[in-house]
Backbone as numpy.savetxt, mean C-alpha at the origin, in Angstrom:
# Nx Ny Nz CAx CAy CAz Cx Cy Cz
-91.72 36.37 60.48 -90.60 35.56 61.21 -90.56 35.47 62.63
-90.02 34.29 63.21 -90.62 33.70 64.15 -89.32 33.70 65.22
-89.00 34.34 66.66 -88.37 34.29 67.21 -87.69 33.37 67.73
-86.47 33.19 67.64 -85.85 31.88 68.57 -85.59 32.26 70.14
-86.25 30.77 70.46 -86.32 30.39 71.91 -84.92 30.07 72.71
-85.26 30.47 73.89 -83.88 29.98 74.41 -83.45 28.76 74.92
-84.51 27.96 74.54 -84.28 26.28 74.12 -83.45 25.97 73.03
-83.89 27.14 71.87 -83.30 26.62 70.71 -81.97 27.14 70.56
-81.56 28.32 71.18 -80.14 29.04 71.21 -79.03 28.03 71.96
-79.92 27.49 72.82 -79.03 26.98 73.65 -78.76 25.34 73.32
-79.51 24.62 72.43 -79.45 23.65 71.49 -78.12 23.92 70.68
-78.31 24.96 69.95 -77.84 25.46 68.84 -75.77 25.64 69.22
-76.09 26.09 70.58 -74.74 26.48 70.97 -74.08 25.02 71.68
-74.86 24.17 71.96 -73.94 22.86 72.10 -73.74 22.39 70.71
-74.40 22.17 69.72 -74.02 21.32 69.03 -73.13 22.03 67.64
-72.44 23.33 68.19 -71.46 23.55 66.98 -70.18 23.57 67.75
-69.41 22.83 66.84 -67.72 22.51 67.72 -67.01 23.69 68.26
-66.65 23.25 69.21 -65.65 24.43 69.53 -64.63 25.20 68.55
-63.96 26.71 68.45 -63.17 27.22 68.00 -61.78 26.35 68.08
-61.03 25.56 67.25 -59.89 25.50 67.53 -58.91 26.45 67.15
-57.73 26.15 68.22 -56.47 27.23 67.59 -56.02 26.98 66.67
-55.03 28.25 66.09 -54.55 28.46 64.67 -53.58 27.27 65.09
-53.58 26.73 63.86 -52.43 25.65 63.74 -51.00 26.46 63.05
-49.88 25.44 63.51 -48.52 26.49 63.34 -48.38 25.94 62.02
-47.42 26.53 61.49 -47.00 26.45 59.78 -46.06 24.89 59.76
-46.25 24.09 58.69 -45.39 23.19 58.85 -44.59 22.98 57.43
-43.11 22.87 57.49 -42.06 22.87 57.13 -41.58 21.66 56.19
-41.75 21.24 54.93 -41.20 20.18 54.20 -39.84 20.43 53.71
-39.06 19.80 54.12 -37.24 20.13 53.57 -37.11 19.03 52.97
-36.29 19.09 51.87 -35.92 17.71 50.86 -34.81 17.51 51.10
-34.70 16.36 51.23 -33.46 14.91 51.60 -32.61 15.59 50.44
-30.88 16.07 51.01 -29.79 16.57 49.82 -29.72 15.02 48.98
-30.23 13.89 49.10 -29.92 12.96 47.98 -30.66 13.57 46.83
-32.03 13.71 47.58 -32.75 14.00 46.28 -32.80 15.47 45.65
-32.01 16.51 46.59 -32.12 17.58 46.07 -31.11 17.71 44.72
-30.18 16.54 45.01 -28.64 16.14 43.69 -29.50 16.26 42.48
-30.35 15.14 42.70 -30.65 14.30 41.34 -31.79 15.70 40.77
-32.66 16.10 41.41 -34.11 16.86 40.95 -34.11 18.53 41.83
-33.76 18.77 40.94 -33.09 20.98 41.39 -34.91 21.58 41.23
-35.82 20.58 40.45 -36.96 21.23 41.03 -38.05 20.86 42.34
-37.03 20.02 43.28 -38.61 19.91 44.20 -37.44 21.03 45.25
-38.32 21.65 45.89 -38.16 22.42 46.57 -38.70 22.64 48.05
-38.21 23.38 49.05 -39.00 23.13 50.33 -40.39 24.04 50.06
-41.11 23.44 51.02 -42.64 24.39 51.46 -42.46 24.93 52.45
-43.11 26.05 52.53 -43.25 26.19 53.87 -45.21 26.86 53.88
-45.69 26.64 55.12 -46.98 26.67 55.53 -47.68 25.74 54.47
-47.12 24.70 54.06 -48.31 23.88 53.37 -48.55 22.76 54.00
-49.47 22.03 53.86 -50.18 20.67 54.47 -49.69 19.63 53.97
-49.93 18.23 54.19 -49.10 17.02 53.52 -50.15 16.79 52.34
-51.38 17.58 52.23 -52.47 17.34 51.12 -52.22 18.45 50.36
-51.65 19.46 50.40 -51.37 20.80 49.72 -50.39 20.01 48.47
-49.71 19.44 48.88 -48.00 19.02 47.89 -48.22 17.47 47.43
-49.26 17.37 46.84 -49.30 15.19 46.62 -47.95 14.90 45.45
-47.74 15.88 44.80 -46.83 16.12 43.56 -45.39 15.27 44.31
-45.41 15.77 45.55 -43.60 15.51 45.73 -43.48 14.29 46.95
-43.72 12.96 46.31 -43.83 11.82 47.64 -42.82 11.93 48.48
-41.54 12.24 48.02 -40.21 11.77 48.40 -40.24 13.14 49.92
-40.80 14.64 49.73 -40.28 14.87 50.92 -40.98 14.47 52.21
-39.84 14.66 53.73 -39.77 14.15 54.58 -40.54 15.06 55.26
-40.96 14.84 56.23 -41.63 15.79 57.00 -41.09 16.18 58.20
-40.60 17.59 58.92 -39.87 17.77 60.00 -40.84 18.38 61.07
-40.79 18.12 62.15 -40.86 19.29 63.01 -39.90 19.98 63.84
-40.44 20.72 64.75 -39.14 21.79 65.22 -38.05 21.07 66.24
-38.44 20.00 66.53 -37.91 19.61 67.41 -36.06 18.98 67.33
-35.32 19.35 68.15 -34.08 19.28 67.91 -33.44 17.61 67.87
-34.16 16.98 67.98 -33.91 15.55 67.68 -34.67 14.88 66.26
-35.39 15.32 66.05 -35.06 15.42 64.94 -34.04 15.66 63.42
-33.71 16.83 64.01 -32.83 17.64 63.15 -31.30 16.39 63.24
-31.03 16.14 64.40 -30.37 15.56 64.53 -29.94 13.67 63.83
-31.54 13.76 64.22 -31.44 12.07 63.21 -31.10 12.76 61.57
-31.72 13.15 61.13 -31.54 14.11 59.98 -30.10 14.17 59.38
-29.21 14.93 59.93 -28.01 15.34 59.83 -27.26 14.12 59.83
-27.57 12.73 61.05 -27.06 11.46 61.07 -27.04 10.86 59.51
-28.12 10.86 59.06 -28.68 9.90 57.86 -27.71 10.49 57.35
-27.81 11.85 56.61 -27.25 12.68 55.72 -25.63 12.42 55.65
-25.30 12.24 56.78 -23.61 11.85 56.93 -23.27 10.86 56.34
-24.28 9.51 56.90 -24.09 8.32 56.50 -24.25 7.74 54.74
-25.21 8.48 54.63 -25.18 8.08 53.04 -23.89 9.22 52.25
-23.75 10.04 52.67 -22.40 10.48 51.70 -21.48 9.58 52.20
-20.93 8.82 53.06 -20.12 8.13 53.18 -20.19 6.67 52.55
-21.35 6.47 52.42 -21.45 5.21 51.45 -21.70 5.87 50.29
-21.78 6.85 49.76 -21.52 7.19 48.36 -20.18 7.48 48.09
-19.44 7.74 48.75 -17.47 8.05 48.84 -17.08 6.67 48.37
-17.58 5.74 49.13 -16.99 4.19 49.49 -16.88 3.34 48.27
-18.33 3.90 47.30 -18.77 3.03 46.53 -18.31 3.65 45.62
-17.85 5.31 45.51 -17.07 5.65 44.22 -15.40 5.07 44.02
-14.81 5.18 45.44 -13.58 4.55 45.64 -13.29 3.46 45.25
-14.38 2.33 45.46 -14.11 0.98 44.92 -14.18 1.16 43.77
-15.47 2.19 42.72 -15.59 1.27 41.45 -14.43 1.95 40.75
-13.25 3.22 40.86 -12.14 3.73 40.60 -11.39 2.81 40.91
-11.18 2.05 41.74 -10.20 0.82 41.84 -10.29 -0.19 40.99
-11.18 -0.74 40.24 -11.68 -1.10 39.45 -11.58 -1.09 38.07
-11.78 0.22 37.97 -11.39 0.99 36.25 -9.96 0.31 35.95
-9.76 -0.28 34.66 -8.24 -0.42 34.45 -7.52 1.21 34.09
-5.87 0.72 33.80 -5.08 2.09 34.22 -5.45 2.38 32.49
-5.94 4.16 32.75 -5.28 4.43 31.03 -4.57 4.17 29.91
-3.43 3.67 30.62 -2.17 3.56 29.18 -1.99 2.06 29.26
-3.24 1.10 29.42 -3.36 -0.37 29.99 -3.86 -0.36 28.67
-3.59 -1.64 27.86 -4.22 -2.00 26.33 -3.89 -3.29 26.26
-5.16 -4.06 27.07 -5.19 -5.76 26.75 -4.76 -6.53 25.64
-5.21 -5.64 24.61 -5.02 -6.48 23.21 -3.20 -5.81 22.46
-2.42 -5.44 23.44 -1.05 -5.07 23.01 -0.45 -5.55 24.34
-0.40 -6.48 24.23 0.35 -7.43 25.59 2.18 -7.06 25.00
2.28 -7.36 23.74 3.61 -7.41 23.55 4.73 -5.96 23.77
3.79 -4.96 23.06 4.05 -3.54 23.56 4.04 -3.05 24.89
3.29 -3.19 25.76 3.23 -2.78 26.96 4.27 -3.90 27.66
4.70 -5.00 27.19 6.06 -5.43 27.99 7.15 -5.03 27.47
7.10 -4.41 25.92 8.33 -3.94 25.80 8.54 -2.43 25.99
7.31 -1.68 26.54 7.63 -0.24 26.84 8.15 0.26 28.01
8.96 1.22 28.06 9.81 1.38 29.60 8.80 2.99 29.79
7.62 3.27 29.21 7.08 4.58 29.81 6.31 4.33 31.37
6.04 3.08 31.54 5.46 3.00 33.03 7.23 3.57 33.74
6.77 4.42 34.91 7.52 4.27 35.45 7.59 3.98 36.83
6.70 3.27 37.47 6.40 2.48 38.71 6.54 0.94 38.19
7.11 0.41 36.82 7.48 -0.80 36.47 8.89 -0.76 36.26
9.62 -1.15 37.54 10.82 -1.22 37.33 11.56 -2.50 36.67
10.62 -3.73 36.43 11.39 -5.11 35.53 12.23 -5.00 35.11
13.24 -5.64 34.95 13.78 -5.73 33.48 13.13 -6.19 32.43
13.78 -5.52 31.38 13.02 -5.77 30.08 13.11 -7.46 29.47
11.45 -8.19 29.18 12.30 -9.71 28.61 13.09 -9.63 27.44
13.66 -10.77 27.34 14.10 -11.17 26.21 13.80 -10.71 25.15
12.58 -11.05 25.03 12.27 -11.15 23.72 11.94 -10.03 22.87
12.17 -9.09 23.82 12.25 -7.39 22.90 13.09 -7.63 23.09
14.33 -7.57 23.66 15.67 -7.58 22.42 15.78 -8.47 20.94
14.89 -9.89 21.19 15.29 -10.32 19.84 14.51 -9.76 18.65
13.10 -9.08 19.08 12.23 -8.31 18.11 13.22 -7.69 17.44
13.66 -6.44 18.46 14.71 -5.32 18.13 16.12 -5.53 17.20
16.96 -6.58 17.24 17.69 -7.03 16.88 17.19 -7.49 15.75
15.95 -8.55 15.04 15.55 -8.62 13.95 15.09 -7.77 13.18
14.72 -6.75 13.83 14.10 -5.19 13.29 15.17 -4.53 12.40
16.04 -4.24 13.26 17.72 -3.59 12.95 17.93 -4.50 11.70
18.33 -5.74 11.93 18.86 -6.36 10.79 18.00 -6.54 9.62
17.19 -6.63 9.53 15.64 -6.54 8.30 16.19 -4.73 7.57
16.10 -4.23 8.64 16.63 -2.57 8.12 18.02 -2.59 7.41
18.85 -2.69 7.77 20.20 -2.80 7.46 20.38 -3.23 6.26
19.90 -4.67 6.15 19.76 -5.19 5.14 19.21 -5.05 3.78
17.96 -4.29 4.29 17.66 -3.84 3.42 18.43 -2.66 2.79
18.40 -1.62 3.54 19.45 -0.69 2.86 20.80 -0.69 2.15
21.52 -2.07 2.80 22.65 -2.69 1.60 22.17 -3.05 0.58
21.22 -3.43 0.63 20.90 -4.53 -0.57 20.34 -3.03 -1.84
19.77 -1.98 -1.13 19.67 -0.85 -2.03 20.58 -0.18 -2.86
21.60 0.01 -1.82 22.94 0.35 -1.70 23.33 -0.32 -2.50
23.66 -1.69 -2.70 24.20 -2.35 -4.27 23.27 -2.76 -5.52
21.65 -2.26 -5.34 21.12 -1.61 -6.36 21.00 -0.85 -7.07
21.46 0.19 -6.56 21.85 1.68 -7.08 22.93 1.62 -7.71
24.10 0.50 -6.97 25.69 1.35 -7.48 25.47 0.07 -8.74
24.62 -0.65 -9.01 24.96 -1.88 -10.55 24.56 -1.19 -11.09
23.22 -0.03 -10.99 22.80 0.38 -12.27 23.62 1.55 -13.14
24.58 2.02 -12.15 25.76 2.49 -13.16 26.58 1.50 -13.88
26.53 0.39 -13.91 27.54 -0.08 -14.91 26.22 -0.81 -15.85
26.24 0.11 -17.09 25.45 -0.52 -18.08 26.19 -1.70 -19.17
26.21 -2.47 -19.66 26.84 -3.27 -20.54 26.92 -3.04 -22.10
28.02 -3.07 -22.41 27.99 -2.03 -23.69 28.17 -2.80 -24.81
27.52 -2.02 -25.97 26.99 -3.03 -26.73 27.72 -2.30 -28.15
28.00 -3.23 -29.15 27.88 -2.56 -30.51 27.97 -3.46 -31.51
27.38 -3.08 -32.18 27.29 -3.98 -33.93 28.89 -3.72 -34.86
29.53 -4.73 -35.11 30.74 -4.31 -35.62 30.45 -4.23 -37.54
29.49 -5.16 -37.46 29.49 -5.41 -39.05 28.71 -6.44 -39.21
28.31 -6.59 -40.83 27.04 -7.33 -41.21 27.00 -7.68 -41.99
27.87 -9.21 -42.66 28.20 -9.65 -43.57 27.25 -10.78 -44.68
26.93 -10.69 -45.94 25.56 -11.33 -46.74 26.37 -12.20 -47.33
26.13 -13.46 -46.84 27.04 -14.75 -47.67 26.10 -14.89 -48.76
24.71 -14.39 -49.03 23.88 -15.22 -49.89 22.66 -14.34 -50.50
22.13 -13.64 -51.97 21.44 -13.12 -51.89 20.75 -13.46 -53.44
19.54 -14.46 -53.40 18.68 -14.35 -54.26 17.62 -14.36 -54.71
16.78 -13.95 -55.52 15.39 -14.00 -55.99 14.65 -14.63 -57.31
13.55 -15.47 -57.20 13.25 -15.88 -58.28 11.76 -16.03 -57.99
11.02 -16.46 -59.42 9.84 -16.53 -59.37 9.88 -18.27 -58.70
8.08 -18.25 -58.54 8.03 -19.50 -57.63 6.48 -19.43 -57.25
6.03 -20.08 -56.41 4.64 -20.32 -55.83 4.84 -20.15 -54.56
3.84 -20.09 -53.50 3.60 -20.16 -52.35 3.19 -21.65 -51.73
2.81 -21.72 -50.53 2.72 -23.25 -50.70 1.37 -23.53 -50.89
0.34 -22.68 -51.07 -1.20 -22.44 -51.78 -1.22 -22.56 -53.19
-0.11 -22.40 -53.87 -0.36 -22.13 -55.07 0.00 -21.10 -55.89
-0.40 -20.13 -54.91 -0.28 -18.43 -55.51 1.13 -18.25 -56.35
1.26 -18.00 -57.54 2.90 -17.32 -57.89 3.42 -15.92 -57.28
4.14 -15.71 -56.97 5.05 -14.68 -56.43 6.49 -14.75 -56.30
7.07 -13.97 -56.55 8.87 -13.95 -56.10 9.10 -14.66 -54.86
10.11 -15.36 -54.67 10.58 -15.96 -53.74 12.51 -15.13 -53.19
12.18 -15.11 -52.06 13.50 -14.59 -51.47 13.87 -15.48 -50.55
15.78 -15.61 -51.32 16.38 -16.50 -50.12 17.92 -15.44 -49.97
18.08 -15.03 -48.01 19.06 -14.94 -48.28 19.75 -15.23 -47.25
20.96 -15.43 -46.74 21.87 -15.85 -45.62 22.38 -14.14 -45.25
22.91 -13.85 -43.94 24.09 -13.11 -43.08 24.53 -13.48 -42.16
25.48 -12.62 -41.68 26.16 -12.56 -40.44 26.08 -11.43 -39.97
25.41 -11.43 -38.37 25.80 -10.55 -37.30 26.73 -10.83 -36.58
27.44 -9.79 -36.31 29.14 -9.75 -35.81 28.65 -8.71 -34.54
28.27 -8.87 -32.74 28.31 -8.04 -32.20 29.51 -7.89 -30.95
29.85 -6.97 -30.48 31.02 -6.62 -29.36 30.01 -6.24 -28.33
30.31 -7.08 -27.50 30.05 -7.01 -25.96 30.64 -7.12 -24.93
30.36 -6.09 -24.23 31.46 -6.10 -22.64 30.71 -5.81 -21.22
31.31 -6.23 -20.33 30.69 -6.01 -19.19 31.40 -5.50 -18.19
31.34 -3.98 -17.99 32.35 -3.27 -17.58 31.96 -3.09 -15.75
31.05 -4.05 -15.21 31.02 -4.34 -13.70 31.99 -4.71 -12.94
32.91 -4.52 -12.13 33.58 -4.64 -10.95 33.36 -5.84 -9.93
31.76 -6.13 -9.92 31.59 -7.06 -8.50 30.38 -7.76 -8.94
30.12 -7.81 -10.04 29.54 -8.80 -10.65 29.27 -9.42 -12.46
28.72 -10.63 -12.30 28.54 -10.99 -13.87 27.16 -10.76 -14.52
26.85 -10.86 -15.54 25.76 -10.82 -16.05 25.09 -12.10 -17.01
24.34 -12.39 -17.27 23.56 -12.94 -18.39 23.09 -12.83 -19.53
23.23 -13.25 -20.29 23.13 -11.95 -21.49 21.91 -12.89 -22.48
20.95 -12.45 -23.29 20.30 -12.90 -24.01 19.65 -12.00 -24.80
18.87 -12.24 -25.89 18.22 -11.00 -26.96 16.65 -11.31 -27.41
16.20 -10.63 -27.77 15.23 -10.99 -29.08 15.54 -11.46 -30.25
14.70 -12.17 -30.97 15.37 -12.71 -32.60 15.63 -11.40 -33.19
16.96 -11.50 -33.93 17.27 -10.52 -34.78 16.33 -10.43 -36.17
16.07 -9.44 -36.55 15.01 -9.30 -37.76 15.08 -8.74 -38.55
15.10 -9.19 -40.03 15.96 -7.91 -41.36 14.34 -7.76 -42.15
14.37 -6.65 -42.42 13.33 -6.11 -42.85 13.52 -5.15 -44.23
12.61 -5.44 -45.21 12.90 -4.72 -46.41 11.23 -3.62 -46.41
11.46 -2.33 -46.07 10.50 -1.55 -45.90 9.77 -1.82 -44.65
8.23 -2.59 -44.78 7.85 -3.13 -43.74 7.54 -4.80 -43.51
7.94 -5.40 -44.49 8.32 -6.51 -44.89 9.52 -7.78 -44.58
9.20 -8.44 -43.34 10.27 -9.01 -42.68 10.67 -10.15 -43.49
11.88 -10.32 -43.68 12.78 -11.12 -44.95 13.97 -12.07 -44.26
14.01 -11.82 -42.72 14.73 -12.71 -42.66 14.87 -12.87 -40.87
15.41 -13.50 -40.47 15.38 -13.69 -38.27 16.29 -14.27 -37.99
16.83 -14.44 -36.88 17.91 -14.99 -36.42 18.24 -14.96 -35.15
18.68 -15.82 -34.09 18.40 -15.94 -32.86 20.16 -16.07 -32.56
19.72 -15.70 -31.00 21.60 -15.71 -30.21 21.52 -16.35 -29.27
22.51 -17.32 -29.30 22.23 -17.97 -27.74 22.93 -16.99 -26.54
22.40 -17.85 -25.20 22.33 -17.00 -24.62 23.83 -17.41 -23.75
24.31 -16.51 -23.18 25.59 -16.59 -22.65 25.85 -15.76 -21.19
26.93 -16.14 -20.58 27.08 -15.31 -19.23 28.48 -14.71 -19.65
28.39 -13.59 -18.94 29.77 -12.35 -19.10 30.70 -12.20 -17.62
31.61 -12.53 -17.43 31.83 -12.30 -15.96 32.71 -10.56 -16.00
32.66 -10.43 -14.97 33.17 -8.55 -14.30 34.23 -8.62 -15.30
33.83 -7.34 -15.56 35.01 -6.77 -16.23 35.83 -7.34 -17.70
35.16 -7.76 -18.15 35.52 -9.00 -19.56 34.31 -8.41 -20.75
34.89 -9.05 -21.82 33.71 -8.57 -22.84 34.22 -10.08 -24.08
33.38 -9.84 -25.27 33.34 -11.11 -26.04 32.46 -10.46 -27.20
32.80 -11.12 -28.44 32.40 -10.89 -30.13 31.40 -12.12 -29.86
30.21 -11.66 -30.57 29.20 -13.27 -30.56 28.69 -12.68 -32.06
28.59 -14.07 -32.68 28.08 -14.15 -33.94 27.02 -14.43 -34.38
26.02 -13.94 -34.66 24.48 -14.38 -34.88 24.55 -14.64 -36.67
24.15 -16.04 -36.96 22.87 -15.80 -38.07 21.93 -15.21 -38.36
21.56 -14.71 -39.64 20.58 -13.93 -39.74 20.06 -14.51 -41.45
19.04 -15.25 -41.81 18.32 -15.56 -42.91 17.31 -16.03 -43.17
16.89 -16.34 -44.47 15.66 -16.87 -44.32 15.92 -17.47 -46.10
14.70 -18.61 -46.07 14.70 -19.36 -47.37 13.38 -19.48 -48.10
13.21 -19.07 -49.49 12.25 -19.24 -50.09 11.02 -18.76 -49.14
11.39 -17.44 -48.91 10.08 -16.15 -48.52 9.47 -15.30 -50.09
8.04 -15.69 -49.40 7.21 -15.16 -49.95 6.86 -13.81 -50.55
7.54 -12.93 -51.65 7.09 -11.44 -51.43 5.69 -10.62 -51.65
5.22 -11.57 -52.93 3.80 -10.84 -52.37 4.24 -9.37 -53.11
3.36 -8.60 -53.03 3.03 -7.15 -53.34 4.39 -6.28 -52.88
4.50 -6.69 -51.65 5.16 -6.00 -50.56 6.78 -6.19 -51.26
6.99 -7.03 -52.05 8.46 -6.73 -52.28 8.89 -6.71 -54.37
7.61 -5.81 -54.43 7.85 -5.39 -55.83 9.11 -4.37 -56.07
9.88 -3.98 -55.02 11.05 -2.83 -54.96 12.36 -4.10 -55.04
12.51 -5.10 -55.03 13.28 -6.15 -54.82 13.45 -6.90 -56.31
14.88 -6.88 -56.41 15.50 -7.18 -57.55 16.56 -7.85 -57.59
17.14 -8.83 -57.90 19.03 -9.27 -58.31 18.95 -9.97 -59.91
20.48 -9.67 -59.77 20.69 -9.66 -61.13 20.76 -11.41 -61.59
20.50 -11.86 -60.78 20.21 -13.57 -60.94 18.63 -13.53 -61.88
17.99 -12.62 -60.98 16.71 -12.97 -61.80 16.13 -11.88 -63.31
16.76 -10.80 -63.54 16.70 -10.52 -64.46 17.96 -9.99 -65.69
18.99 -10.78 -64.79 20.31 -10.30 -65.58 21.09 -9.09 -65.93
20.15 -8.28 -64.79 20.79 -6.69 -65.07 22.03 -6.25 -63.98
22.41 -5.39 -63.89 23.42 -4.98 -62.99 23.25 -5.51 -61.50
24.55 -5.38 -60.40 23.60 -5.91 -59.32 22.73 -5.03 -58.38
22.26 -5.74 -57.80 21.20 -4.96 -56.94 21.68 -4.13 -55.85
20.88 -2.85 -55.53 21.28 -2.33 -54.55 19.91 -2.42 -53.57
20.02 -2.84 -52.30 19.07 -2.64 -51.24 19.37 -2.31 -50.33
18.04 -1.53 -49.88 18.34 -0.65 -48.10 17.31 -1.79 -47.47
18.50 -2.42 -46.34 17.83 -3.20 -44.94 17.99 -2.71 -43.77
16.77 -2.94 -42.64 16.91 -3.00 -41.68 16.87 -3.76 -40.82
17.59 -3.92 -39.87 18.13 -4.75 -38.34 17.75 -4.71 -37.45
17.26 -5.21 -36.90 16.15 -4.38 -35.37 16.84 -5.81 -34.71
17.16 -5.70 -32.62 17.16 -6.54 -32.19 16.75 -6.01 -30.86
17.29 -6.35 -29.20 16.99 -6.07 -28.40 17.93 -7.37 -27.27
19.02 -6.91 -26.81 19.86 -7.45 -26.04 19.79 -6.78 -24.64
19.27 -8.10 -23.94 18.99 -7.94 -22.17 19.99 -8.72 -21.02
20.29 -8.27 -20.57 21.10 -8.49 -19.23 20.66 -8.82 -18.27
21.04 -10.05 -17.38 20.56 -9.82 -15.82 21.72 -10.14 -15.10
21.94 -9.31 -13.91 23.02 -9.26 -12.78 22.22 -10.00 -11.63
22.74 -10.65 -11.12 22.10 -11.19 -9.87 23.60 -10.79 -8.77
23.26 -9.72 -8.44 24.24 -9.05 -7.74 24.43 -9.44 -5.99
23.66 -10.21 -5.35 23.23 -10.47 -3.96 22.50 -11.68 -4.09
22.86 -12.59 -5.37 21.70 -14.18 -5.11 20.68 -13.27 -6.11
19.49 -14.41 -5.82 18.36 -13.77 -6.10 17.90 -12.82 -5.47
18.12 -11.93 -4.38 17.43 -11.24 -3.69 18.16 -9.74 -4.07
19.12 -9.53 -4.76 19.36 -8.47 -5.09 19.68 -8.79 -6.97
18.64 -8.35 -7.62 18.93 -8.16 -9.24 18.87 -7.33 -9.94
19.66 -7.01 -10.96 19.46 -6.15 -11.92 19.33 -6.52 -13.45
18.49 -5.48 -13.82 18.23 -5.88 -15.35 18.44 -4.91 -16.37
19.23 -4.83 -17.55 19.78 -3.82 -18.37 19.13 -4.48 -19.96
18.17 -3.37 -20.36 18.04 -3.60 -22.04 18.71 -2.59 -22.96
19.11 -3.15 -23.76 19.60 -2.27 -24.94 19.31 -2.44 -26.16
18.04 -1.27 -27.24 17.69 -1.74 -28.42 18.32 -1.28 -29.33
18.68 -1.80 -30.59 19.49 -1.82 -31.34 18.78 -1.48 -32.33
19.15 -0.64 -33.26 18.13 -0.70 -35.00 19.14 -0.46 -36.19
19.36 -1.25 -36.80 20.72 -0.55 -37.61 20.21 -0.33 -39.18
20.58 0.35 -39.79 20.07 0.94 -41.40 21.47 0.22 -42.50
21.11 -0.70 -43.34 22.05 -1.12 -43.98 21.87 -1.01 -45.11
23.04 -1.25 -46.19 22.96 -0.35 -47.46 23.97 -1.67 -48.24
22.99 -2.52 -48.78 23.50 -3.91 -49.15 23.90 -3.73 -50.48
25.07 -4.27 -51.23 25.10 -3.92 -53.05 25.37 -5.55 -52.85
24.42 -5.95 -54.30 24.65 -7.05 -54.24 26.30 -7.40 -55.14
26.83 -7.02 -55.43 28.10 -7.16 -55.57 29.38 -7.50 -54.38
28.75 -7.51 -53.10 29.79 -7.32 -52.28 29.46 -8.23 -51.37
28.71 -9.36 -51.93 28.67 -10.74 -51.40 30.08 -11.05 -50.67
29.73 -11.57 -49.26 30.70 -11.94 -48.49 31.71 -11.32 -47.88
31.36 -9.82 -48.45 32.52 -8.37 -47.66 31.58 -8.33 -46.54
32.12 -7.63 -45.44 31.17 -6.92 -44.43 31.03 -5.63 -44.17
29.64 -5.07 -43.97 29.48 -3.75 -44.39 29.70 -3.27 -42.83
30.87 -2.14 -43.10 30.87 -1.27 -41.62 29.86 -0.22 -41.52
29.33 -0.45 -39.83 28.15 0.29 -39.31 28.80 1.00 -38.32
29.78 1.98 -38.51 29.96 2.91 -37.56 28.69 4.27 -37.19
28.20 4.68 -38.33 27.29 5.59 -37.79 25.75 4.93 -38.24
25.44 3.85 -38.45 24.58 3.55 -39.16 23.67 2.99 -38.32
24.02 2.64 -37.08 23.20 1.90 -36.08 22.58 2.84 -34.80
21.59 2.61 -34.30 20.95 3.90 -33.06 21.12 2.76 -31.57
21.32 3.24 -30.50 21.41 2.40 -29.51 20.60 2.95 -28.54
19.55 2.35 -27.61 18.46 2.88 -26.92 18.46 2.14 -25.64
18.58 2.75 -24.23 18.60 1.94 -23.20 16.92 1.12 -22.91
């Protein structure tokens, strides 16, 4: 080991830098505008600018009162600008009760206490039309309901057979079978009990059956019956040269076999329909009356009416 000489000690002391006094701590304070949006950014004390590279928005303040005064003025200016911007934005927002797509409703509504303008004429017209429609609908329903209580009365008074004949023959294809010819008259009493409307009356075809075999038909002419009035309608029901085939095996007549007069059970059915125009074609009522009668025909009583006091069934 070599001891250092005085010259070397002197050169080393001259080359080494003098010791600098300790640095005062520097504080980084976050601006109120930034602290409102990012709570993670906090003030750091005793740190250097190089120690916090992740916070570029931090402002460096010294302990001088001039810097504090400038910062407080900037903060107040920023808050004032925010308030003015928010107030302008609120003025541009539409009223919560304002509906652009419902201009008619807002014009006719009196919910807005600040608008004291008179109600437009179109609102009165709309209310009048709506009230008229509601009243007319209610009046029509009342008329329709009242008309339903006036059902027409239908009663089959009698059925008379004018002719009845069964004989052997052939159909249009040449097949041999029994052939039936029959004529009858049906008398019906009809009455309209309504006090404020007339009815138009029609019916389905009158059909005469033997078991399930239809042997005669008839049509009733349509007619009009005024209020509180009635009439007797006569309908001709008959057929000519109807082939019976196997279904008419139970039918016979004394003209065919020369025996005693035949007694045959027939069934008559039809439906009577009545239409009432209570208020023109706006209010109409329809009535249906289905009639089914069982007839006990005797060949020796041709031309004489058969009473049907208990032989008919009437259904609506």
